[in-house]
C-alpha positions as CSV (number, residue, x, y, z in Angstrom):
1,M,-6.7,-1.5,15.8
2,N,-7.0,1.4,18.2
3,F,-3.8,3.4,17.7
4,G,-2.9,5.6,20.6
5,A,-6.2,5.2,22.5
6,Q,-4.5,3.5,25.4
7,N,-1.0,3.2,26.6
8,S,-0.3,-0.1,28.4
9,R,2.4,-2.6,28.2
10,A,1.6,-5.1,25.4
11,V,2.4,-8.7,25.6
12,L,4.1,-9.3,22.2
13,S,4.8,-12.4,20.2
14,A,8.1,-13.3,18.6
15,G,10.8,-10.6,18.3
16,A,8.4,-7.8,19.2
17,Q,8.7,-8.8,22.9
18,A,12.1,-7.0,22.9
19,L,10.3,-3.7,22.9
20,A,8.5,-4.4,26.1
21,A,11.5,-3.5,28.3
22,G,10.6,-3.1,31.9
23,T,7.4,-5.0,31.7
24,S,6.1,-7.3,34.4
25,S,7.8,-10.6,35.1
26,S,5.0,-12.4,33.3
27,V,6.6,-11.4,30.0
28,V,9.3,-13.9,29.2
29,P,12.3,-12.1,27.5
30,P,13.2,-13.5,24.1
31,T,16.3,-15.4,23.4
32,R,19.0,-13.0,22.4
33,D,21.9,-13.0,20.0
34,G,23.9,-10.2,21.5
35,D,21.5,-7.3,21.8
36,V,19.2,-8.5,19.0
37,P,16.2,-10.7,19.8
38,V,16.0,-13.9,17.8
39,F,13.0,-14.0,15.5
40,D,10.9,-17.1,16.2
41,P,7.5,-16.2,14.7
42,V,4.6,-17.7,16.7
43,I,1.7,-18.3,14.4
44,I,-1.5,-17.5,16.3
45,H,-4.7,-19.3,15.2
46,N,-8.3,-18.9,16.2
47,V,-8.3,-15.1,16.4
48,P,-11.1,-13.4,14.6
49,G,-9.9,-11.5,11.6
50,V,-6.7,-13.4,11.0
51,T,-6.2,-14.7,7.5
52,N,-6.2,-18.5,7.8
53,T,-6.6,-19.2,4.0
54,L,-6.3,-17.1,0.9
55,P,-9.7,-16.0,-0.3
56,P,-11.1,-17.3,-3.6
57,W,-10.7,-15.2,-6.7
58,S,-13.5,-12.7,-7.1
59,N,-15.4,-11.8,-10.3
60,T,-15.6,-8.1,-9.3
61,I,-14.3,-5.7,-11.9
62,P,-13.9,-2.0,-11.2
63,G,-16.4,-0.2,-13.3
64,S,-15.1,3.4,-13.2
65,I,-12.1,5.6,-12.4
66,S,-14.0,6.8,-9.2
67,A,-14.3,3.2,-8.0
68,I,-10.6,2.7,-8.6
69,L,-9.4,5.9,-6.9
70,N,-11.7,5.5,-3.9
71,S,-10.3,2.1,-2.9
72,S,-8.7,1.8,0.5
73,G,-5.3,0.7,1.5
74,S,-4.3,-1.9,4.1
75,F,-6.1,-1.1,7.4
76,A,-3.2,-1.9,9.8
77,G,0.0,-2.2,7.7
78,H,3.3,-0.5,7.2
79,S,1.7,2.7,5.9
80,A,-0.8,2.9,8.7
81,V,1.8,2.3,11.4
82,S,4.4,4.7,10.0
83,G,1.7,7.3,9.3
84,F,0.5,7.2,13.0
85,L,4.0,7.5,14.3
86,T,4.8,10.4,12.0
87,C,1.6,12.3,12.8
88,P,-1.3,10.7,14.6
89,Q,-3.7,13.5,13.6
90,A,-3.0,13.1,9.9
91,S,-3.3,9.3,10.3
92,Y,-6.7,9.7,11.9
93,L,-7.9,12.0,9.2
94,K,-6.8,9.6,6.5
95,R,-8.4,6.7,8.3
96,I,-11.9,8.4,8.4
97,G,-11.6,9.3,4.7
98,V,-10.8,13.0,4.8
99,Q,-9.0,14.3,1.7
100,R,-8.5,17.4,-0.3
101,R,-11.4,18.1,-2.6
102,M,-10.7,17.0,-6.1
103,A,-9.9,19.7,-8.7
104,P,-12.9,21.1,-10.5
105,I,-14.3,18.7,-13.2
106,L,-14.7,20.5,-16.5
107,D,-17.1,18.9,-18.9
108,G,-17.1,15.7,-16.8
109,V,-13.4,15.1,-17.2
110,L,-11.0,14.7,-14.2
111,A,-8.0,16.9,-13.9
112,P,-4.7,15.0,-14.6
113,L,-4.1,12.4,-11.9
114,N,-1.4,13.0,-9.4
115,P,1.4,10.4,-9.1
116,L,-0.3,8.5,-6.3
117,E,-3.6,8.4,-8.1
118,F,-2.0,7.3,-11.4
119,G,-0.1,4.6,-9.5
120,T,-3.5,3.4,-8.1
121,L,-4.9,3.2,-11.6
122,I,-2.0,1.2,-12.9
123,H,-2.2,-1.3,-10.0
124,A,-5.9,-1.8,-10.7
125,L,-5.3,-2.5,-14.4
126,L,-2.5,-4.9,-13.7
127,A,-4.6,-6.8,-11.2
128,V,-7.4,-7.2,-13.8
129,R,-4.8,-8.3,-16.3
130,V,-3.7,-11.2,-14.0
131,R,-7.2,-12.3,-13.4
132,W,-8.8,-11.9,-16.9
133,G,-6.0,-11.0,-19.3
134,F,-4.8,-7.9,-21.2
135,E,-8.0,-7.4,-23.2
136,K,-10.2,-7.1,-20.2
137,A,-7.7,-4.7,-18.5
138,H,-7.9,-2.6,-21.7
139,D,-11.7,-2.7,-21.5
140,V,-11.6,-1.4,-17.9
141,L,-9.2,1.4,-19.0
142,D,-11.5,2.4,-21.8
143,E,-14.5,2.3,-19.5
144,C,-12.7,5.0,-17.5
145,L,-13.2,7.3,-20.5
146,L,-16.9,6.7,-20.6
147,S,-18.0,6.7,-16.9
148,K,-18.5,9.9,-15.1
149,P,-16.3,11.6,-14.1
150,R,-14.1,10.6,-17.0
151,L,-10.4,9.9,-17.1
152,S,-8.5,12.5,-19.1
153,S,-7.4,11.5,-22.6
154,V,-3.8,12.3,-21.6
155,D,-3.9,9.9,-18.6
156,H,-5.7,7.3,-20.6
157,L,-3.0,7.3,-23.3
158,K,-0.2,7.2,-20.8
159,A,-1.9,4.3,-18.9
160,F,-2.5,2.4,-22.2
161,H,1.2,2.7,-23.2
162,I,2.3,1.4,-19.8
163,L,-0.2,-1.5,-19.8
164,K,0.8,-2.6,-23.3
165,T,4.5,-2.3,-22.6
166,Y,4.1,-4.3,-19.4
167,D,2.1,-7.0,-21.2
168,N,4.8,-7.2,-24.0
169,T,7.6,-7.3,-21.4
170,F,6.1,-9.8,-19.1
171,P,3.5,-11.9,-21.0
172,L,1.3,-13.9,-18.6
173,R,2.0,-17.2,-20.4
174,A,5.7,-16.8,-19.8
175,E,5.7,-15.8,-16.1
176,P,8.2,-17.9,-14.1
177,F,5.8,-18.4,-11.2
178,Q,2.3,-19.2,-10.1
179,Y,0.0,-16.4,-8.9
180,L,-1.5,-17.2,-5.5
181,G,-3.3,-13.9,-5.0
182,V,-3.7,-10.4,-6.5
183,E,-4.4,-7.2,-4.5
184,V,-5.0,-9.4,-1.4
185,E,-4.8,-8.4,2.2
186,V,-3.3,-10.7,4.8
187,V,-4.0,-10.2,8.5
188,A,-1.8,-11.7,11.3
189,C,-1.9,-11.5,15.0
190,I,1.5,-10.4,16.4
191,G,0.6,-10.5,20.1
192,F,-2.0,-9.5,22.7
193,L,-2.7,-6.5,24.9
194,P,-3.0,-7.1,28.7
195,S,-6.7,-6.9,28.2
196,G,-6.5,-10.0,26.0
197,A,-7.3,-8.1,22.8
198,P,-5.3,-9.2,19.9
199,M,-2.9,-6.9,18.0
200,L,-3.8,-7.4,14.4
201,R,-1.5,-6.2,11.6
202,S,-2.0,-6.4,7.9
203,A,-0.3,-6.2,4.6
204,R,-1.8,-5.7,1.2
205,Y,0.1,-7.5,-1.5
206,D,0.0,-6.5,-5.1
207,N,0.8,-10.1,-6.0
208,L,1.5,-13.2,-4.0
209,V,3.5,-15.6,-6.2
210,L,5.0,-19.1,-5.8
211,V,8.4,-19.5,-7.5
212,P,9.1,-23.1,-8.3
213,S,12.7,-23.1,-7.2
214,I,15.2,-20.3,-6.3
215,S,18.2,-22.6,-6.2
216,P,19.1,-26.3,-6.7
217,G,17.7,-28.4,-3.9
218,V,15.3,-25.6,-2.7
219,G,11.6,-26.2,-3.2
220,P,8.9,-23.7,-4.1
221,S,9.2,-20.4,-2.3
222,V,6.6,-17.6,-1.7
223,F,7.5,-14.0,-2.8
224,S,5.7,-10.7,-2.8
225,L,5.7,-9.3,-6.3
226,E,5.5,-5.6,-5.5
227,T,4.8,-3.0,-8.3
228,K,6.1,0.5,-8.0
229,T,5.6,3.3,-10.5
230,A,8.5,5.7,-10.7
231,S,9.5,8.7,-12.8
232,R,13.0,7.2,-13.5
233,S,15.0,4.1,-13.1
234,G,16.8,3.6,-9.8
235,G,17.1,1.5,-6.7
236,V,14.3,0.5,-4.3
237,G,16.1,1.2,-1.0
238,Q,13.4,3.6,0.0
239,Y,10.9,0.7,0.0
240,R,13.0,-1.6,2.2
241,S,10.9,-1.0,5.3
242,Q,7.7,-1.9,3.4
243,F,9.4,-5.0,2.1
244,V,10.5,-6.4,5.5
245,T,7.0,-5.8,7.0
246,Q,5.3,-7.6,4.1
247,V,7.5,-10.6,4.8
248,A,7.2,-10.5,8.6
249,I,3.3,-10.3,8.5
250,F,3.0,-13.2,6.0
251,N,5.3,-15.4,8.1
252,S,3.3,-14.5,11.2
253,S,0.1,-15.7,9.6
254,P,-1.2,-19.3,9.3
255,L,-0.6,-19.0,5.5
256,R,3.0,-19.8,6.2
257,L,2.0,-23.4,7.2
258,T,0.1,-23.8,4.0
259,Y,2.4,-22.3,1.4
260,G,5.7,-22.2,3.2
261,P,7.6,-19.1,4.4
262,M,7.8,-15.9,2.3
263,V,11.5,-15.4,1.6
264,G,11.5,-12.0,0.0
265,V,10.1,-9.4,-2.3
266,I,10.5,-9.1,-6.1
267,P,10.4,-5.4,-7.1
268,N,8.4,-4.7,-10.2
269,I,9.3,-1.2,-11.4
270,I,7.3,0.7,-14.0
271,V,9.2,3.8,-15.2
272,K,6.7,6.5,-16.4
273,T,8.9,8.1,-19.0
274,E,7.4,9.1,-22.4
275,V,8.4,5.7,-23.7
276,P,7.6,3.6,-20.6
277,R,9.9,0.9,-19.3
278,C,9.1,-2.1,-17.2
279,E,11.9,-3.6,-15.0
280,R,11.7,-6.6,-12.7
281,L,14.6,-6.3,-10.3
282,A,16.4,-9.1,-8.5
283,P,14.6,-10.3,-5.3
284,H,15.2,-8.5,-2.1
285,Y,15.6,-11.4,0.4
286,V,14.5,-10.5,4.0
287,S,16.7,-11.8,6.8
288,V,15.7,-13.1,10.2
289,H,17.1,-10.0,11.7
290,E,15.1,-7.7,9.5
291,S,11.9,-9.6,10.3
292,T,12.5,-9.2,14.0
293,I,12.9,-5.4,13.6
294,A,9.7,-5.3,11.6
295,L,7.6,-7.0,14.2
296,A,8.9,-4.8,16.9
297,Y,8.1,-1.7,14.8
298,L,4.6,-2.8,14.0
299,A,3.8,-3.2,17.7
300,L,4.7,0.4,18.5
301,P,1.2,2.0,18.2
302,E,0.0,0.0,21.2
303,I,3.1,0.9,23.2
304,V,3.5,4.6,22.3
305,H,0.9,7.0,23.8
306,F,0.3,10.5,22.5
307,P,-1.7,13.0,24.7
308,L,-4.8,14.6,23.3
309,M,-5.6,18.3,23.2
310,R,-8.6,19.8,24.8
311,D,-10.6,19.7,21.5
312,G,-9.9,16.0,21.2
313,S,-7.3,16.3,18.5
314,Y,-3.6,15.2,18.7
315,P,-0.9,17.8,19.1
316,K,0.5,19.1,15.8
317,F,3.7,17.3,14.9
318,L,5.6,20.3,13.4
319,H,8.3,18.1,11.8
320,A,5.5,16.4,9.8
321,C,3.4,19.6,9.2
322,W,6.0,21.2,7.0
323,G,8.0,18.2,6.1
324,K,11.4,18.0,4.6
325,Y,10.3,18.5,1.0
326,S,6.7,19.6,1.1
327,P,3.9,20.4,3.6
328,C,1.4,17.8,4.8
329,E,-1.7,17.5,2.7
330,F,-3.8,18.5,5.8
331,I,-1.8,21.8,6.5
332,G,-4.8,23.9,5.4
333,L,-7.2,22.0,7.6
334,C,-5.1,21.8,10.8
335,W,-3.4,25.3,10.6
336,E,-6.0,27.4,8.8
337,N,-9.3,25.6,9.3
338,L,-10.1,25.6,5.6
339,L,-12.9,23.2,5.9
340,G,-14.2,23.9,2.4
341,D,-11.0,22.7,0.8
342,Y,-11.6,19.1,2.2
343,E,-14.2,16.4,1.9
344,Q,-14.8,13.0,3.5
345,V,-15.0,10.1,1.2
346,V,-16.0,6.5,2.1
347,K,-13.2,4.2,0.9
348,T,-13.9,0.6,-0.3
349,P,-11.5,-2.3,0.0
350,K,-9.5,-2.9,-3.2
351,S,-9.2,-6.6,-3.8
352,I,-9.4,-9.0,-6.7
353,T,-9.4,-11.7,-4.1
354,Q,-11.9,-10.9,-1.3
């Protein structure tokens, strides 16, 4: 995926064609229902990189807190697309592994994890739990106290309480579905550029699950079981865009032919209060209309073109530099050239199935 490197009209599959207004006559307009293109996902096979089958379960276990925190996200998913459209320079820096230097490590112990890092730890522990059970997940957490740099005792205790509460609330033997994959990335081709290059988009799923029946007369259905850590209970409306792109990508991949269509996302909420709570909310079903919007959105990086400055960087997107609630994490680098405050870290794919 080469976001922003070239601006040419893309030939899109399914509902994403609607965004190619004014293209050449070789692009056939989609069928329309009013002003909304009808979603008719075209599953494109025989494209290198597309996920044709779910990978086998791996025996790889994270051996340290550093290995967990240095894992990478989905290479061309919702976060990558939204990040690029919000600020292409910040997106580029993240993609090459630039980040703020970690707080000084005293006596080999990490500073308390920030919310994003702590969420990454919990996701890793829950993935190990699904694959090998609670005891192995507990062992991995304890190993984070022994490996260097070490997890702080405060974060260790908090993570243990969450892990134990989750295991008591949702014991594996009583889960009402079958796990198809954990921390697995699915790649789909949503169309082609005029050059013939495929447009690949991806989604990383915390859990892919098969629910036996969601209503009388309806067979097994695929869902994304998406875990979110939060400071308090509440709705999941802020994650709706992520949910619809997860469904749209799965249903644009060959996996839909094997397992059936994904029909929605089950929010798995972990509330990080002093006494943690684990809540599994009602499924968020994704409509045909939402899936159409998602595919069109995911195609934008190949359609939108941002100019480059003389030094090769993108213009500063001021609305993103200072943000609505807090400044961008790269404000010191882009505005003050504080190179010493940042480092480049090679990220590794995070996957129990790879």
